[in-house]
C-alpha positions as CSV (number, residue, x, y, z in Angstrom):
1,M,7.6,-13.0,1.4
2,N,4.0,-13.5,0.6
3,V,3.2,-10.8,-2.0
4,L,-0.2,-9.7,-3.2
5,L,0.4,-8.6,-6.8
6,T,-2.3,-6.6,-8.6
7,G,-2.3,-6.5,-12.3
8,S,-0.6,-9.9,-12.5
9,N,-2.2,-10.7,-15.9
10,G,-0.6,-7.6,-17.5
11,F,2.7,-7.1,-19.4
12,I,4.7,-5.9,-16.4
13,G,2.7,-7.9,-13.9
14,N,3.5,-11.2,-15.6
15,H,7.2,-10.5,-15.6
16,V,7.2,-9.4,-12.0
17,A,5.2,-12.4,-10.9
18,K,7.6,-14.8,-12.6
19,Y,10.6,-13.0,-11.2
20,L,9.4,-13.0,-7.7
21,K,8.2,-16.6,-7.7
22,G,11.5,-17.6,-9.2
23,H,13.3,-15.9,-6.3
24,G,11.4,-17.8,-3.7
25,H,8.5,-15.4,-2.9
26,Y,4.9,-16.6,-2.7
27,V,3.0,-14.7,-5.3
28,I,-0.8,-14.1,-5.0
29,G,-1.9,-12.8,-8.3
30,L,-5.0,-10.5,-8.5
31,G,-6.9,-9.5,-11.6
32,R,-10.3,-8.8,-13.1
33,K,-10.3,-11.9,-15.2
34,E,-11.8,-15.0,-13.9
35,M,-8.7,-17.1,-14.4
36,A,-5.0,-16.2,-14.4
37,L,-3.6,-15.8,-17.9
38,D,-0.3,-17.5,-16.8
39,P,-1.0,-19.8,-13.9
40,F,2.6,-20.9,-13.8
41,A,3.8,-17.4,-12.9
42,I,2.0,-17.3,-9.6
43,N,1.2,-19.5,-6.6
44,E,-2.5,-18.7,-6.3
45,Y,-4.9,-16.3,-8.0
46,I,-8.0,-14.3,-7.0
47,Q,-10.4,-12.4,-9.1
48,C,-11.3,-9.0,-7.7
49,N,-12.2,-5.5,-8.8
50,I,-10.0,-3.5,-6.4
51,A,-12.3,-0.5,-6.7
52,S,-15.1,-2.6,-5.1
53,E,-15.8,-3.4,-1.4
54,K,-14.7,-7.0,-2.1
55,V,-11.1,-5.9,-1.4
56,K,-11.8,-6.3,2.3
57,D,-12.6,-10.0,1.7
58,I,-9.3,-10.8,0.0
59,P,-7.7,-12.3,3.2
60,T,-10.5,-14.8,3.4
61,L,-10.0,-15.9,-0.2
62,I,-6.4,-16.9,0.0
63,S,-4.3,-19.5,1.9
64,A,-1.4,-17.3,2.9
65,K,-1.1,-14.2,5.1
66,I,0.0,-11.2,3.0
67,D,3.3,-9.6,3.9
68,A,3.4,-7.0,1.2
69,V,1.3,-5.5,-1.7
70,I,2.8,-4.7,-5.1
71,H,0.2,-2.6,-6.9
72,L,0.6,-2.7,-10.7
73,A,-3.0,-2.7,-11.9
74,A,-4.2,0.5,-13.7
75,D,-6.9,1.6,-16.1
76,M,-5.1,3.6,-18.8
77,R,-8.2,4.3,-21.0
78,K,-8.9,7.8,-22.3
79,E,-12.2,9.5,-23.3
80,P,-15.0,8.7,-22.8
81,H,-13.9,6.5,-19.8
82,L,-12.4,9.1,-17.5
83,T,-14.8,8.6,-14.6
84,D,-14.1,4.9,-14.7
85,V,-10.3,5.6,-14.8
86,I,-10.5,7.8,-11.7
87,T,-12.6,5.2,-9.9
88,A,-10.4,2.2,-10.8
89,N,-7.1,3.9,-10.1
90,C,-7.8,6.2,-7.1
91,V,-10.5,4.3,-5.3
92,G,-8.7,1.0,-6.0
93,T,-5.5,2.3,-4.5
94,Q,-7.2,3.6,-1.4
95,R,-9.0,0.4,-0.8
96,L,-5.7,-1.5,-1.0
97,L,-4.1,0.9,1.4
98,E,-7.0,0.4,3.8
99,L,-6.5,-3.3,3.5
100,C,-2.9,-2.9,4.4
101,E,-3.8,-0.8,7.5
102,K,-6.4,-3.3,8.7
103,Q,-4.4,-6.4,8.1
104,N,-1.1,-5.1,9.4
105,I,0.6,-5.3,6.0
106,H,3.6,-3.0,6.4
107,V,4.9,-2.8,2.8
108,F,3.1,-1.2,-0.2
109,L,4.8,-0.7,-3.5
110,Q,3.3,0.7,-6.7
111,L,4.1,1.9,-10.1
112,S,3.5,5.5,-11.1
113,S,4.4,7.2,-14.4
114,L,7.2,9.7,-15.2
115,P,4.9,11.9,-17.3
116,V,3.0,13.0,-14.2
117,I,5.4,15.9,-14.4
118,G,4.0,17.0,-17.8
119,K,6.5,18.6,-20.1
120,P,10.1,18.2,-18.9
121,L,11.4,21.6,-17.8
122,Y,14.6,20.8,-16.0
123,H,17.4,18.3,-16.8
124,P,18.0,15.8,-15.5
125,I,14.5,15.2,-14.2
126,T,14.6,14.6,-10.5
127,E,11.8,13.7,-8.1
128,E,11.5,17.4,-7.2
129,H,10.5,18.4,-10.7
130,P,7.2,20.5,-10.8
131,I,4.1,18.4,-11.4
132,H,1.8,19.2,-14.3
133,P,-0.1,16.0,-15.4
134,Y,-1.5,16.4,-18.9
135,T,-4.0,13.6,-18.9
136,V,-6.6,12.3,-16.4
137,Y,-4.7,9.0,-16.2
138,H,-1.6,10.9,-15.1
139,I,-3.6,12.9,-12.6
140,T,-4.7,9.6,-11.1
141,K,-1.1,8.3,-10.9
142,R,-0.1,11.5,-9.0
143,T,-3.1,11.0,-6.7
144,E,-2.0,7.4,-6.1
145,E,1.4,8.7,-5.0
146,L,-0.3,11.2,-2.6
147,L,-2.5,8.5,-1.1
148,A,0.5,6.3,-0.5
149,N,2.4,9.1,1.1
150,Y,-0.5,9.8,3.4
151,A,-0.7,6.1,4.4
152,A,3.0,6.2,5.2
153,E,2.8,9.3,7.3
154,Y,-0.4,8.6,9.2
155,H,-0.7,4.8,9.3
156,G,2.9,3.6,9.4
157,I,2.9,1.7,6.1
158,R,6.2,1.8,4.3
159,T,5.1,2.9,0.8
160,A,7.1,3.6,-2.3
161,S,5.9,4.8,-5.7
162,F,8.1,4.3,-8.8
163,R,7.7,6.7,-11.7
164,I,8.6,4.5,-14.7
165,S,9.6,5.6,-18.1
166,A,9.0,3.7,-21.3
167,P,8.9,-0.1,-20.4
168,I,10.1,-2.6,-23.1
169,G,10.4,-6.3,-23.3
170,I,8.5,-9.4,-24.4
171,G,4.8,-8.8,-24.2
172,V,4.9,-5.0,-24.4
173,N,2.0,-3.1,-26.0
174,M,2.4,-3.9,-29.7
175,N,1.2,-0.4,-30.7
176,T,4.1,1.4,-29.1
177,I,7.2,2.5,-31.1
178,F,9.7,-0.2,-29.9
179,P,7.7,-3.3,-30.9
180,T,6.3,-1.6,-34.0
181,F,9.7,-0.8,-35.4
182,I,11.0,-4.3,-34.7
183,R,8.1,-6.0,-36.4
184,K,8.5,-3.7,-39.5
185,A,12.3,-4.1,-39.6
186,L,12.0,-7.9,-39.5
187,K,9.9,-7.6,-42.7
188,D,12.1,-4.9,-44.3
189,E,9.2,-2.4,-44.2
190,D,9.7,1.3,-44.0
191,L,9.9,2.9,-40.5
192,L,7.9,6.1,-40.3
193,L,8.9,8.7,-37.8
194,F,7.0,11.9,-37.2
195,G,8.9,15.1,-37.0
196,K,12.6,15.0,-36.6
197,G,12.6,11.9,-34.5
198,S,14.5,13.8,-31.8
199,R,12.4,13.1,-28.8
200,K,14.5,11.1,-26.3
201,Q,13.4,8.8,-23.5
202,N,14.8,6.3,-21.1
203,Y,13.7,2.8,-22.3
204,L,13.3,0.6,-19.3
205,Y,13.8,-3.1,-19.5
206,V,10.9,-4.9,-17.8
207,N,13.2,-7.3,-16.0
208,D,14.8,-4.2,-14.4
209,I,11.4,-3.3,-13.0
210,S,11.1,-6.7,-11.4
211,R,14.6,-6.5,-9.9
212,C,13.9,-3.1,-8.5
213,L,10.6,-4.1,-6.9
214,E,12.2,-7.1,-5.2
215,L,15.0,-4.9,-3.8
216,A,12.4,-2.6,-2.4
217,L,10.4,-5.4,-0.7
218,T,12.9,-5.9,2.0
219,N,14.8,-2.6,2.1
220,D,13.5,-0.3,4.8
221,Y,15.3,2.7,3.3
222,V,13.1,2.6,0.2
223,K,10.1,4.9,0.8
224,G,8.5,7.8,-0.9
225,V,8.6,8.7,-4.6
226,Y,11.3,7.5,-7.0
227,N,12.2,7.8,-10.7
228,L,12.6,4.2,-12.0
229,T,14.2,4.5,-15.4
230,S,17.5,3.3,-17.1
231,D,20.7,4.5,-18.7
232,L,19.2,3.9,-22.1
233,L,18.4,7.5,-23.2
234,V,17.7,7.1,-26.9
235,S,16.0,9.4,-29.5
236,N,13.3,7.9,-31.7
237,L,15.6,8.3,-34.7
238,D,18.5,6.6,-33.0
239,L,16.2,3.8,-31.9
240,A,15.1,3.2,-35.5
241,K,18.7,3.3,-36.7
242,T,19.8,0.8,-34.0
243,I,17.0,-1.6,-34.7
244,V,17.7,-1.6,-38.4
245,K,21.4,-2.2,-37.7
246,V,21.0,-4.9,-35.1
247,L,18.5,-6.8,-37.2
248,N,20.4,-6.3,-40.4
249,S,17.2,-5.0,-42.0
250,K,16.7,-3.3,-45.3
251,S,14.0,-1.0,-43.9
252,K,14.3,2.7,-44.8
253,I,13.7,5.3,-42.1
254,I,11.3,8.0,-43.3
255,L,10.7,11.3,-41.5
256,T,7.2,12.7,-42.0
257,G,4.7,15.1,-40.5
258,E,5.2,16.8,-37.2
259,D,5.7,15.6,-33.6
260,P,4.6,18.2,-31.0
261,T,6.9,16.5,-28.5
262,D,9.9,16.4,-30.7
263,E,12.1,18.4,-28.3
264,Y,11.1,16.5,-25.2
265,I,13.9,14.8,-23.3
266,W,12.9,12.3,-20.6
267,D,16.3,12.1,-18.9
268,A,15.2,11.1,-15.5
269,S,17.8,10.9,-12.7
270,L,18.2,7.6,-10.9
271,E,20.4,9.0,-8.2
272,K,17.8,8.9,-5.4
273,L,16.8,5.3,-6.2
274,K,20.4,4.1,-6.5
275,S,21.3,5.7,-3.2
276,D,18.4,4.3,-1.2
277,S,18.2,0.8,-2.8
278,G,21.5,0.0,-4.6
279,F,19.5,-0.6,-7.8
280,V,21.5,-0.4,-11.0
281,P,19.7,-1.0,-14.4
282,E,21.1,-3.9,-16.4
283,G,19.1,-3.7,-19.6
284,N,21.2,-3.5,-22.8
285,I,19.4,-2.1,-25.9
286,V,21.0,-4.5,-28.3
287,D,20.1,-7.6,-26.2
288,I,16.6,-6.4,-25.7
289,I,16.0,-5.8,-29.4
290,N,17.4,-9.3,-30.2
291,E,15.3,-10.9,-27.5
292,Y,12.1,-9.3,-28.7
293,A,12.8,-10.0,-32.3
294,S,13.4,-13.7,-31.5
295,W,10.1,-13.8,-29.6
296,V,8.2,-12.2,-32.6
297,K,9.7,-14.7,-35.0
298,A,8.9,-17.6,-32.8
299,R,5.3,-16.5,-32.5
300,N,5.0,-15.8,-36.3
301,N,7.1,-18.5,-37.7
302,D,5.4,-18.7,-41.0
303,D,6.1,-15.0,-41.7
304,F,9.9,-15.4,-41.3
305,K,10.7,-18.7,-43.0
């Protein structure tokens, strides 16, 4: 399939692009930057602000007819950029859906975010969980879901929105807990955990995101809103212990301060997604830790000689 992939320069987007291209799809990357950050991951690239009217010109800027859109681009900034976040995410999504309508593109897939539900109230978390977004960003992700549902109901586009949990893998945001702990453990530095370290979440291997999206491209049963998580439900404290053990590190784990989300458990159910698509996550936490650690050491060779 010929796939228009927004956010192709990002962490998840780059992995998805390489996966799709490697499985025979024609990948048209789209981003705000003038040039693709990884030109080998895509077949062609266009620069476009999807919140602008230039979206309607996309078909004239590429050599292939688009069969499907995978929308991964998102503005995740906080104050004082909230108006820009709403414009980028909500207006951008609507312009892409209108492009699909006008160009007879019948498949639209996008990533949403599990925290659109707010505080987890029921376990496991299903797609019917009450919605209480606690940031403007998460409000925009819920709005994107509603816009996609509207396009499906009234314009015949098969849309699917995937609420992802904590994505991990090579290239993940270095300020998040998973890469931070690995970098510190490799240097035998202390791992600082706020509160009891009891908050649990499903860590989602980025390659599993790619696999799920490819399954959804050609499966007509996949439509609506889904949880896209994994079987890797791990507390912050257990994650730290596992990283220290796997990397044979001398790091000490130190509990300090308070974590207002200490008791949160992000145990999202995958039953709906498994039933409709056959998707089964394959990520193994030990393998993912070793993969990321090897990548860090290769990039910072002088620090680990």
